[in-house]
C-alpha positions as CSV (number, residue, x, y, z in Angstrom):
1,M,60.3,33.3,-46.5
2,I,56.7,32.7,-47.0
3,F,54.7,33.2,-43.8
4,A,51.4,32.1,-45.0
5,E,49.8,29.3,-47.3
6,G,46.7,27.8,-47.5
7,Q,43.3,28.4,-49.8
8,P,44.0,31.1,-52.2
9,S,40.1,31.3,-53.1
10,L,39.7,32.1,-49.4
11,H,42.5,34.2,-48.3
12,P,44.5,35.8,-50.7
13,K,48.1,36.2,-50.3
14,P,49.1,39.7,-49.1
15,A,52.3,41.6,-49.7
16,E,55.1,41.0,-47.9
17,I,56.8,43.8,-45.8
18,R,60.4,43.4,-44.2
19,V,60.9,45.1,-41.0
20,P,63.5,45.2,-38.6
21,F,63.3,42.3,-35.9
22,G,62.0,43.8,-32.8
23,G,59.2,45.5,-33.3
24,L,56.0,46.5,-35.3
25,S,53.9,49.7,-35.4
26,A,50.2,49.8,-34.7
27,K,49.3,51.2,-38.3
28,D,50.9,47.7,-39.6
29,S,48.5,45.8,-37.3
30,G,46.4,43.1,-39.7
31,K,49.8,42.8,-42.5
32,C,51.5,39.9,-42.8
33,Y,55.5,40.5,-42.5
34,V,58.7,39.1,-42.9
35,C,61.0,39.2,-39.9
36,E,64.7,39.7,-41.3
37,E,66.4,38.1,-38.0
38,A,63.6,35.5,-37.2
39,T,64.3,32.2,-36.9
40,V,60.8,31.2,-35.8
41,V,57.5,32.1,-38.0
42,D,54.1,31.7,-37.4
43,R,51.2,31.5,-40.1
44,C,49.2,34.8,-40.6
45,Y,46.3,35.7,-42.2
46,T,44.6,38.8,-43.8
47,G,42.0,40.1,-41.1
48,G,44.0,40.5,-38.4
49,E,44.3,37.1,-36.6
50,G,47.3,34.7,-35.7
51,I,49.9,37.6,-36.6
52,F,53.5,36.8,-35.8
53,K,54.0,38.9,-32.5
54,M,57.8,38.7,-31.6
55,N,57.5,41.1,-28.6
56,S,54.7,38.8,-27.2
57,N,56.8,35.7,-27.5
58,W,60.3,37.7,-25.9
59,K,58.0,38.7,-22.8
60,T,56.5,35.3,-22.6
61,T,59.9,33.8,-22.8
62,K,60.9,36.2,-20.2
63,V,57.5,35.2,-17.7
64,L,58.5,31.4,-18.2
65,G,61.9,32.0,-17.4
66,L,61.1,33.8,-14.1
67,L,58.2,31.6,-13.4
68,M,60.4,28.7,-13.7
69,L,62.9,30.2,-11.1
70,A,60.8,31.1,-8.8
71,N,59.7,27.3,-8.9
72,F,63.2,26.6,-8.7
73,F,63.3,28.5,-5.2
74,I,60.3,27.3,-4.0
75,Y,61.3,23.8,-4.8
76,V,64.9,24.5,-2.6
77,L,63.0,26.3,0.3
78,V,60.6,23.4,0.5
79,E,63.5,20.8,0.8
80,V,65.3,22.7,3.2
81,S,62.6,23.2,5.4
82,R,61.7,19.3,5.2
83,S,65.4,18.4,5.8
84,Y,65.6,20.6,8.8
85,G,62.6,19.2,10.3
86,Q,63.4,15.4,9.5
87,G,66.6,16.5,11.7
88,R,64.5,17.8,14.2
89,D,62.3,14.7,14.0
90,M,65.0,12.3,14.0
91,Y,66.8,14.6,17.2
92,N,63.6,14.0,19.0
93,R,63.1,10.6,18.4
94,G,66.1,9.5,19.5
95,K,65.5,11.6,22.9
96,L,62.1,10.2,23.3
97,T,63.3,6.9,22.8
98,A,65.9,6.4,25.3
99,K,63.8,8.6,27.6
100,K,60.9,6.2,27.5
101,F,62.9,3.2,27.7
102,W,64.9,4.4,30.3
103,K,62.3,6.1,32.2
104,K,61.5,4.8,35.9
105,S,59.3,2.1,36.1
106,E,56.3,2.0,38.6
107,V,56.9,1.1,42.0
108,S,56.4,-2.8,42.0
109,L,54.6,-5.1,44.1
110,A,57.5,-7.7,43.7
111,F,60.7,-7.1,46.2
112,W,62.7,-8.1,43.5
113,N,62.0,-5.6,40.9
114,R,61.8,-2.9,43.2
115,A,65.9,-4.0,44.5
116,Q,66.3,-4.3,40.8
117,D,64.5,-0.5,40.4
118,R,67.1,1.0,43.2
119,L,70.2,-0.8,41.6
120,D,68.7,0.9,38.3
121,D,68.3,4.4,39.9
122,I,72.2,4.5,41.8
123,Y,74.3,3.0,38.9
124,Y,73.0,1.4,35.5
125,L,70.6,4.3,34.6
126,P,73.1,7.3,34.9
127,L,75.4,5.4,33.0
128,A,73.2,4.3,30.1
129,N,72.5,8.4,30.0
130,S,76.5,9.4,29.9
131,S,75.7,10.8,33.2
132,K,78.6,10.8,36.0
133,A,78.7,7.0,37.4
134,P,79.3,6.9,41.2
135,R,83.5,6.1,41.9
136,D,82.8,2.9,43.0
137,F,81.5,1.9,39.9
138,R,83.6,-0.9,39.2
139,G,83.2,-2.3,42.8
140,I,80.1,-4.0,44.2
141,P,77.3,-1.2,44.4
142,R,78.1,0.1,48.1
143,W,74.4,-1.1,49.6
144,L,75.2,-4.5,48.5
145,N,77.1,-6.6,51.0
146,R,77.9,-4.0,53.6
147,T,79.0,-6.2,56.4
148,S,81.9,-9.1,56.2
149,P,80.8,-11.7,57.1
150,C,77.8,-10.9,55.1
151,K,74.5,-10.7,57.7
152,P,71.2,-11.5,56.7
153,D,69.2,-8.1,55.8
154,S,66.4,-8.0,58.4
155,R,64.7,-5.6,56.6
156,V,63.8,-8.1,54.3
157,K,60.9,-9.4,56.5
158,T,58.8,-6.0,56.3
159,E,59.4,-5.1,52.7
160,I,57.5,-8.5,52.0
161,E,54.3,-8.5,53.1
162,D,53.7,-12.5,52.9
163,F,57.4,-13.2,54.1
164,K,56.2,-15.3,56.7
165,S,54.2,-17.8,54.4
166,L,57.0,-17.9,52.2
167,P,59.0,-21.7,51.6
168,Q,62.1,-21.9,53.8
169,R,64.5,-21.4,50.9
170,F,62.9,-18.4,49.4
171,Q,63.1,-16.6,53.0
172,D,66.9,-17.6,53.3
173,F,67.7,-16.4,49.5
174,L,66.1,-13.0,50.2
175,L,67.7,-13.0,53.4
176,Y,71.2,-13.2,51.7
177,M,70.2,-12.0,48.3
178,G,72.7,-8.9,48.9
179,C,75.6,-11.0,49.9
180,R,78.1,-11.5,46.8
181,S,81.5,-11.8,48.8
182,Y,82.4,-15.5,49.9
183,P,86.2,-16.6,50.8
184,L,87.6,-19.1,48.0
185,I,88.2,-22.4,50.5
186,T,89.9,-24.6,47.8
187,D,91.2,-23.0,44.6
188,A,92.9,-24.2,41.3
189,P,95.7,-22.2,40.7
190,N,97.3,-24.2,37.6
191,V,94.1,-25.1,36.0
192,C,95.1,-22.1,33.6
193,S,98.6,-21.6,34.0
194,E,98.7,-22.4,30.1
195,P,95.9,-20.3,28.7
196,P,93.3,-23.0,27.6
197,Y,91.0,-22.7,24.3
198,L,88.1,-24.2,25.9
199,L,87.7,-24.2,29.7
200,L,84.9,-26.6,30.8
201,A,83.5,-24.9,34.1
202,V,81.3,-27.5,35.6
203,K,78.7,-27.0,38.6
204,S,78.8,-29.7,41.2
205,I,78.2,-30.7,44.7
206,A,80.6,-31.8,47.2
207,P,79.0,-35.6,47.3
208,H,78.9,-36.0,43.6
209,F,82.6,-37.7,43.5
210,D,81.3,-40.3,41.2
211,R,80.0,-37.7,38.7
212,R,83.1,-35.5,38.9
213,Q,85.7,-38.7,38.1
214,A,83.5,-39.9,35.4
215,I,83.8,-36.5,33.7
216,R,87.6,-36.3,33.9
217,E,87.7,-39.5,32.7
218,S,85.5,-38.9,29.5
219,W,84.3,-35.4,27.9
220,G,86.0,-33.5,30.8
221,R,89.3,-34.9,30.1
222,A,92.1,-31.7,30.6
223,G,94.9,-32.1,27.8
224,I,95.2,-31.6,24.5
225,L,92.1,-32.8,22.1
226,D,92.3,-32.2,18.7
227,G,95.0,-30.2,18.9
228,R,93.2,-27.4,21.5
229,R,94.0,-27.2,25.1
230,I,90.9,-27.9,27.2
231,A,91.0,-27.3,30.7
232,T,88.4,-28.3,33.4
233,V,87.3,-26.8,36.7
234,F,84.4,-27.8,38.8
235,L,82.8,-25.3,41.2
236,L,81.6,-26.3,44.8
237,G,79.9,-24.5,47.7
238,S,79.7,-26.0,51.0
239,T,77.6,-28.2,51.9
240,A,75.5,-27.6,55.3
241,A,74.5,-30.1,58.2
242,T,71.3,-28.4,57.9
243,D,71.0,-29.8,54.5
244,H,71.6,-33.4,56.4
245,F,74.7,-33.7,54.2
246,P,77.8,-35.8,55.9
247,N,80.7,-33.6,56.4
248,L,82.9,-34.6,53.1
249,S,85.2,-31.7,53.4
250,E,88.3,-33.8,53.9
251,M,87.2,-35.9,51.1
252,V,86.8,-32.8,49.2
253,K,90.5,-31.2,49.8
254,H,92.0,-34.9,49.2
255,E,90.4,-34.7,46.0
256,A,91.5,-31.1,45.1
257,A,94.9,-31.9,46.3
258,L,95.1,-35.0,43.9
259,Y,93.6,-33.2,40.8
260,G,93.7,-29.6,41.1
261,D,90.8,-28.6,39.4
262,V,88.4,-28.0,42.6
263,L,87.2,-24.5,43.2
264,Q,85.2,-24.4,46.4
265,W,83.7,-21.3,47.9
266,D,82.7,-21.2,51.9
267,Y,78.5,-20.6,51.4
268,R,76.0,-23.0,51.6
269,D,75.3,-25.0,48.7
270,S,71.8,-24.7,47.4
271,F,69.6,-24.7,44.5
272,F,69.0,-21.4,44.6
273,N,72.5,-20.5,45.2
274,L,74.0,-21.6,42.0
275,T,73.1,-17.8,41.2
276,L,75.8,-17.1,43.5
277,K,78.2,-19.8,41.9
278,E,77.6,-18.1,39.0
279,V,78.5,-14.8,40.3
280,L,81.7,-16.2,42.0
281,F,82.8,-18.0,38.9
282,L,82.7,-14.8,36.6
283,E,85.1,-13.0,39.5
284,W,87.4,-16.0,39.5
285,F,87.5,-16.3,35.9
286,E,88.6,-12.8,35.3
287,T,91.2,-12.9,38.1
288,H,92.8,-16.8,37.0
289,C,91.4,-17.5,33.6
290,A,90.9,-14.5,31.2
291,S,93.1,-15.7,28.2
292,A,90.7,-18.8,27.5
293,K,89.0,-18.4,24.4
294,Y,85.5,-20.2,25.1
295,V,84.4,-21.2,28.2
296,F,81.3,-24.1,28.4
297,K,79.8,-24.0,31.7
298,G,77.2,-26.8,32.7
299,D,75.9,-29.1,35.3
300,D,77.6,-32.3,36.2
301,D,74.9,-34.9,34.7
302,V,75.1,-33.9,31.3
303,F,76.9,-35.7,28.6
304,V,79.2,-33.1,26.4
305,N,80.7,-34.2,22.9
306,T,84.0,-32.0,23.2
307,R,84.9,-33.0,19.9
308,H,82.2,-32.1,18.3
309,M,82.2,-28.8,20.2
310,L,85.6,-28.0,18.9
311,A,84.5,-28.7,15.8
312,Y,81.7,-26.2,16.0
313,L,84.1,-23.5,17.3
314,G,86.6,-24.3,14.2
315,N,84.1,-22.7,11.9
316,F,84.5,-19.1,13.3
317,S,88.0,-17.2,14.3
318,V,88.1,-15.8,17.5
319,S,87.4,-12.3,16.4
320,M,84.0,-13.7,15.1
321,T,82.6,-15.0,18.3
322,Q,83.1,-12.0,20.7
323,D,79.3,-12.4,21.3
324,L,79.0,-16.0,21.2
325,F,76.5,-17.5,23.4
326,V,74.5,-20.9,22.3
327,G,72.5,-23.5,23.9
328,D,69.2,-24.7,24.4
329,V,67.5,-21.2,24.4
330,I,63.8,-20.8,26.1
331,T,61.6,-18.0,24.7
332,N,58.6,-16.2,25.7
333,A,58.7,-18.1,29.6
334,G,58.0,-16.4,32.6
335,P,57.7,-17.7,36.4
336,H,56.0,-20.7,37.3
337,R,53.2,-19.7,40.4
338,T,52.3,-23.2,41.3
339,K,54.1,-24.1,44.9
340,H,55.0,-27.4,44.5
341,L,57.3,-27.2,41.6
342,K,60.9,-26.8,41.3
343,Y,61.2,-23.4,39.8
344,Y,57.9,-21.7,41.5
345,I,58.4,-18.0,42.4
346,P,55.6,-16.4,44.6
347,E,54.8,-12.9,42.8
348,S,55.6,-11.3,46.2
349,V,59.1,-11.7,44.9
350,F,59.3,-11.4,41.3
351,R,56.5,-9.8,38.3
352,G,57.3,-10.0,34.6
353,V,58.4,-12.0,31.7
354,Y,61.6,-13.7,31.5
355,P,64.1,-12.6,29.1
356,P,65.4,-15.5,26.3
357,Y,68.1,-17.5,28.3
358,A,69.3,-20.7,27.8
359,G,69.0,-23.5,29.7
360,G,71.0,-24.4,32.5
361,G,72.2,-28.0,31.5
362,G,74.7,-25.8,29.6
363,Y,76.0,-23.3,27.5
364,L,78.6,-22.1,25.3
365,Y,80.0,-18.7,25.5
366,S,83.0,-16.8,24.1
367,G,86.0,-15.7,27.0
368,N,85.5,-12.4,26.0
369,L,81.5,-11.8,26.9
370,V,82.6,-14.0,30.4
371,L,84.5,-10.6,31.3
372,R,81.6,-8.5,30.0
373,L,79.1,-10.7,31.8
374,R,81.6,-10.3,35.1
375,T,80.9,-6.6,34.7
376,I,77.2,-6.3,34.1
377,S,76.2,-8.6,36.5
378,R,77.5,-6.4,39.4
379,L,74.5,-4.3,38.1
380,V,72.1,-7.1,38.3
381,T,70.1,-8.1,41.8
382,L,70.7,-11.9,42.1
383,Y,67.4,-14.0,41.0
384,P,67.0,-17.3,42.6
385,I,66.9,-19.5,39.0
386,D,70.9,-18.8,37.6
387,D,69.9,-19.7,33.9
388,V,67.2,-16.8,34.1
389,Y,69.7,-14.2,35.9
390,T,72.4,-15.0,32.8
391,G,69.8,-14.1,30.6
392,M,69.2,-11.1,32.5
393,C,72.8,-10.1,31.9
394,L,72.8,-10.8,28.6
395,K,70.0,-8.5,28.3
396,R,71.3,-5.4,29.6
397,L,74.3,-6.2,27.5
398,G,72.0,-6.1,24.4
399,L,72.6,-9.7,23.5
400,V,70.4,-12.6,23.0
401,P,71.5,-16.3,23.4
402,E,71.3,-18.2,20.4
403,K,69.7,-21.5,20.1
404,H,71.9,-24.3,19.1
405,M,70.0,-27.6,18.2
406,G,72.9,-29.4,19.2
407,F,72.1,-28.6,23.0
408,K,69.5,-31.5,24.2
409,T,68.7,-30.5,27.7
410,F,65.5,-32.5,27.7
411,D,67.3,-35.5,25.9
412,I,66.2,-37.1,23.2
413,E,64.0,-39.8,22.0
414,E,64.3,-42.6,24.1
415,K,64.4,-45.0,21.0
416,H,68.1,-43.1,20.0
417,R,69.5,-43.2,23.5
418,E,71.5,-46.3,22.8
419,N,72.6,-46.1,19.4
420,P,76.1,-44.6,19.4
421,C,75.3,-42.5,16.1
422,A,72.7,-40.5,17.8
423,Y,75.6,-38.5,20.1
424,K,78.0,-38.0,16.5
425,N,76.4,-34.5,15.7
426,L,75.2,-33.3,19.2
427,I,77.1,-31.8,21.5
428,L,74.9,-31.6,24.8
429,V,72.6,-34.3,26.3
430,H,71.0,-34.0,29.5
431,P,70.7,-35.9,32.1
432,R,73.4,-38.6,31.8
433,S,74.7,-41.1,34.7
434,P,78.3,-41.3,35.2
435,Q,78.4,-45.0,33.5
436,D,76.3,-43.0,30.5
437,M,78.9,-40.7,30.1
438,I,81.8,-43.2,30.2
439,K,80.2,-45.4,27.8
440,I,79.2,-42.5,25.1
441,W,82.5,-41.4,25.5
442,S,83.8,-44.3,24.0
443,W,81.3,-44.8,21.4
444,I,81.9,-41.3,19.5
445,N,85.8,-42.0,20.2
446,D,85.7,-45.4,18.7
447,P,87.6,-45.9,15.4
448,K,85.4,-48.6,13.8
449,A,82.5,-46.3,14.0
450,K,80.8,-44.8,10.8
451,C,79.0,-41.7,11.7
452,Y,79.6,-39.0,10.0
453,I,80.5,-35.9,12.3
454,S,79.5,-32.8,10.5
455,T,81.7,-30.3,11.0
456,T,79.4,-27.1,10.0
457,T,76.1,-27.8,11.9
458,Q,74.8,-24.4,12.3
459,A,78.0,-22.6,11.4
460,K,75.8,-19.8,10.5
461,G,73.7,-17.7,12.7
462,A,75.4,-18.6,15.9
463,I,75.6,-15.2,16.9
464,R,73.3,-12.6,17.4
465,R,73.3,-8.8,18.5
466,N,69.9,-7.4,20.0
467,K,70.0,-3.5,19.0
468,S,67.2,-2.9,21.5
469,K,68.0,-3.5,24.8
């Protein structure tokens, strides 16, 4: 092998001396060599510069190897430290998130908020933090409804500074807010003798005979519709003489005996007691109709396109709709502070923002969810507005109601109200008179009608779970 090439005139070619691979003596420095076992060669010139040094290369290789090994160990050490740190961070973040979310709130000046805080302290927070829940968790909290028949809670008068100046309806509600157990004076034992696919639960009051009858003859007709079993039940309280209602109890009894679809409890039927009607229905559903796949719950002055509702539900399997809750959803709302408004809530009663909720004109949800709402409702203090209260319960379950464009709780444009085709793709319209219900039902069931019913309206996105409670 030739070690040196170049300009002969500048550097004469030195003599080649073969030496064993692995070492050179000091006296040989400055000479050019041929290594017997070398596989890598370098150029060398006389004058002592650029001499091929196998010992130096070998040492360099060892040093580089050691450096690479050291770098590898440093890399492993850094990654392990980072992973450990991230693990601790995730653990701590999980703890902090839970601690922050379930942190006991400051004492509120509003009575409802304070009552809910007490309920949370006793029942909900221990359960959410995996602590031991009270033995009577499955029952109504022990500090609620201590007497039977329920008596007014006189402590309210001292806990709310402006109690005496509140409208009478608020005073009545607050005094009896802890009462949830009322006897069922009229039952409908055969409504769910055959488990319905869809249960229509309609909120009504005793004098509204005409509305109930119109519903029975139109959208609430019990039986088989499009191959699905429909059941209907009307939810009533008792009318009080103080509200200037005539005594209609005998007529209600006759109606219940004739149709077998009336549920009536012995409590004062009023606007603020619609929430009480809600929780009493949840209790009844669990014991009498828990096999129903779906429930529509609404007022007695709405029109429901039951056929289109069934078409909508047909887009899903029952297993896909465990969390189904759809309606005309209201978000970013809060209590009205103007006294003359129907939904007025004083600051001394409630402070805060309402969770998303479906307008009380009507909403559709799964039977499975009804049962879960029944359980969680026992841990949510009654609120004067029933649809807001249901939104509060959904929030506790980590769910958000889904807006469906087929629910028109604030009516449709006036120019479309007499157009039969306007109702084909809707599920609910509010308000409608008994005469309107029968008329519209005949329109949408007219075999000569040319309007197209979309069976896939909002088939996607109808169910949404809120990951952050």
